[in-house]
N, C-alpha and C positions, 0 to 999 in steps of 0.2 A: 818441716813446715808445720806438722801438726803442733809441735811445741811452741812455735812462734804464734800460732792461731789461739792456743790456749792462754798463753802470756799476754797477748792482746786484748782478749776478752776479759781477763782479770784486770788488766790496766784500765779499760774503759768502766769497768764497774767500779772500781776505786774513785775514778774521776767524778763519775755521776754521783756518787755516795758522798765524796768531800763537797761537791757543789750545792747538794742539798743541804747539808749541815752549815755552810757557809751562808747560803740564801735565807734560810730559817733562822739562823743564829744559835749559836751554842748555849746562850744564856736561857734562851726561851725553852730549848729542849731540856736543859738540866733543871730548870723550874718544873717542867712537867714531871720529869723523873723523880725528883726529890718528894713529889706527893704520895708516892708509894712506899709504905712502910714494910720493914723487914716481914712482919707476918703476911701482908698481902703478897709479897714477893715469894715467900715460899709456897703460898697457896698457888701461885702461876706455875711455880716449879712442879708441884704435885700434878696440876691439871696437864702439863707437858708429859710427865711420865705415864699419866694414864693414856694420853694420845698415843704415845709409842708402845704401850702395852696393847691397846687395842689394834694397833697397826701390825703387830706382831701376830695377834690373834687371826687377823685376816690371812697372813701368810701360813700360819699353822694349818688353818683349814685345808689349804691346798696341799701342803706336804703331808698332811695325815692321810689323804686319799692314796698317796704313793706309798708311805712308809710305815702305816700304822699310827700308834700314837708317839709322837715325837716330843723332845723335852721343850716345853715352853720356855723356860729358863735359857736354855742354850740358845734358841732361836732369838730370844730377847737380846742376849749379848751380842750375837752376830749382827742383829739390826743395829745396835748402838755403835758397834765397830764401824759400820757403814756409814753411819751418820757422822762418825768423828772424822773420817777420810772425806766425806763431802764438804764438811766445814772448814776443814784444816789444810787441804791439799788443792792444787789447781786442778785435780782430776774431776771435782765436783760430783755430780749425780752418777757419771759413769763409774767413777772409781767406788762410789757407795755401792752400787749392785755387785760389783766384781769382789769386793771385799766380803760381803755377806754370803756370797757363793762359797768363798774359800773357808769362811769361818763357821758354817753350818756343818754340822755333823751328820751328813746324809751318806747313805750306803754307797751312792753313785754320784759322781760328779755331774753327769749329764740329768739325772733326776733333779738336782739341785738346781742346775741352770734352767731347766724347763719349769721347775715351781716359781723361780724369780720371774721368769718372762711372763708367766700366767699372772702372778702376783700383780706385776706392773700393769698389765692389761686391765685386770679388774680394777685397780686404782684409776687408771685412765677414763675406763668407762663410767665409773661412778662420778668422777671429777666434772666430765663432759656433761652427764645428766644434770648436775647441780648447776654447773655453769650456765647452761640453758635455762634454768628456773631463776638463777640470779638476774641473767640478763632480763628476762620477762618482768622480775620484779622491779629492776631498774627503770624500764620503761613506763611501768605502771606508777613508779613513785615520783619520777621527775620527767618534765618535757625536755627532750634532747633534739638538737639539730639533726636534719635530715641525714647529713654526711656522716655524723657520729653514730647514728642508728645503724647505717649501712655498714660502718666499719665493724660494729659489734656482730651484726648479723653475718656478714662476711667470715670474720674470725670464728665464730661458733659453727657455722656451715663447715669451713675447711677443718677445723679440728675434730668434729664429729665424723666427716668423711674419713679421716686419716685413721682415727681410733678404730672405726668400723672395718676398714680395710685391713689393719693388722690383725683384729680379732678374727675376721673370715679366713685370711690366709693362714692363721694358725692352725685351723682344723685340717688344712691340706698340706701344710709344710712351709712355715714362715721363713725359717732360715734358708732351706734350700732354694725358695722363691728368692730371696734377698742375694743368695750367691749368683744365681741364674741371671738376676738383674744387673750387677755389677759386672758380670761377665760380658753382658751385651754391650756395654761401654768400654771393653777391653782391659778391664781391671781383673786381674786375677792373682791376689796374694799368695804366696807360698803357703801360708799357715792354713788357707782354706783348702789347698789342695792336699795336704798332709792330714788334715782332720776331717776329710770328707765323711767317712763312716760315722764318726763320732757326731757330726752335725745332723746326718740323716736320722740317727738314733735318737738324739735330742728331740727332734721334729717329731719322731713316732711317740715319744712320752708325751709331748704336748697334745697332740691330736687325740692320743688315747684318752687323756684326762677329759676332754670336752665329751668324747662319746659315752664314757662309762661313769663320770663322777659330776653329773650335772647338779645332784644335790649340794655337794662341796662348793661347786661354782656359785649357786645362789647364795648359800651361806656367807661365802666370801664377800659377795657383793652387798649383802645386808650388814656385814661387819663393816665395810667401807663406808656405807651409809650411816651408820652410827658414828664412825669416825669423823665425818663431815659436820655432825650436828655437835660433837665434843669441841671440834674445832671452832664452831661460831660460838658457843658458850664461853669457850675460852678467851676469845677475842672481845666479847661483851663484858666479861668480868674485869678483863685488862683495863678496858677504857673507863669503867666505873672506877676502879683504882687509881686511875690517873686524874680523875676529878671529872670526866664527861659523863653528865647525867643526862643529857637530852638525845642521846644516841640510841634510836629504836633498835630493837631487836632484829626486824626486818632489814634494817641498814647494816647491821653487824653480819648478817647473812649475805648481803649484797658484796660487802667488803672481803669476807672470807672467801666466798666462792669465785668471784671475779679477781681476787688477788692471786689465784693460782696461775693468771697469765704471766705473772712475775717470775714464776718457776719454770718457765719453758726454755730456759737458756742452760743447757746442761753443762757448758763449758766453763761458767762462772761460779766460783766456788761460793755457795750459799746465796747465789743469784745477788751478789752484793751490790748495790747501786740500783739495779734494775728493780729488785723488789720493793725498795723505798719509792722509787719514782711511780710504780704501779699504785702502790697505796695512796701516795700524794694526788695522783691524778683521780682516783676513786673518791677520796675524801673531798676533792674540790668539785667533783659532780654532785656530791650530796650537800655542797656548801658548808663543809667543816673545815677547820684550820688545818693547813699543812704541818705545822709544828706537832699537832696531836698525832698525825699519821707517822711521822719519822720517830717520835717517841716511841710509839707502840712498837713499832719495828725494831728499834734499838733494844727495848727491852726483852722482845723475843729473841734477838741475836744473843743477848748475855746469857739467858737461859740456855739457847742452844749450845754455846760454848761451854757452859758448864756441863751439859749432858754429854758434850764431845769429849771432855775430859773424862767421864765415866766410861766412854767408850775406847778410849786409849787404855784405859786399865784392862779392859776386856781382851785387848790385843797382846797382854803379858801371857796369856795361856796359849799353850802349843796349837799350831793349826792342824786340824784333824788329818791325818795321813791315809786313811783307809778309803781314799777314793779311787774310783776307776774311769 
C-alpha cells in the first residue's frame, strides 16, 4: 500500500509538471532559459553550494553540542548524499533524512537521529516564521479576495500550530508520544516493540539537548535565518539572469518564503509538479508571467540534479559502521 501511494504521488507530480510545460509552451520556456549565460549559470551553482554549506552549518551546530567538534566536510557529504536520494528516488524527503543519518559519522546512531530531528525542527520553526512574514508582505503588497486571505491565514495557523506542537513534544519525548498515539488507534508495528529502548534513548537525547544546549539551539536558528536570506538572494539573482528586471526584492522574498508550501509533500521526489504549480500561483498573484515561474524552477531543478550527482559520488565511500 505504501509503495502504491508513493508511486501514485510521483505520477501525479509528473502529470502536473507535464501539464504546466504544455500549457505555457516549451518554446517560451526555452527562450527564457537561453538568456542565461554559462558564467551566470555557474554563479547560480555556486550560490546553491553556499546554500547547502550554510544548511550543513546549522546541523553542525546541533551535533557539536553532542559530539564536540565534528567534521564539517563529512557532514556536508552526508547532506549531499541525502539530497541525491531526495531528488533521484521515490523516497523523497523521507529518504533524504534517513540517508544522512546513516552517512554521518556519529558516535551513536541514536545521537545522529536526535540531531536530525532537532535540525528539521529548527528548519521548520524558521520557515514558519518567515512564511508568516511572507504572508504579511503579500497582504501588504496586493489586495487579495477574502477567501484567498482566509486560505493563507488558515494555512499559516495550522502550520504554526503543528510545528509548535512537535517542538513542545520533543522536550517531553516526541517519539514515545507518537508511539502511544498510533497505539491508541490499534497500530503496533513489530519494529516499534523491538526498538522500544532505542526510541526512549533517542527521546532522552532530544530532550536533553533543549535543556542544556539552548545557545546551540539559538545559533542554529540564526544560521537557518541566514539560509532563508541567501535563498531569497539566489532567487532574485536568478530572475535577473533570466531577464526579469521589474521584480522587486520584496517580491523575491514573498516567492521564496511562500514557495516552501510546495515542499510540503514528502512522498513526491523533489516535489515535482507541485513546486512548479506553487510558483506559478505565486507569480500569478504578483502579476508576473507563468513562463518565468516555470523557467526559474526548471533552472533550479537542473542545478539540483547536478548537485545530486555530486551526492552520489559521496555514496561511494563506506557507510560508517561504528554505530550503536
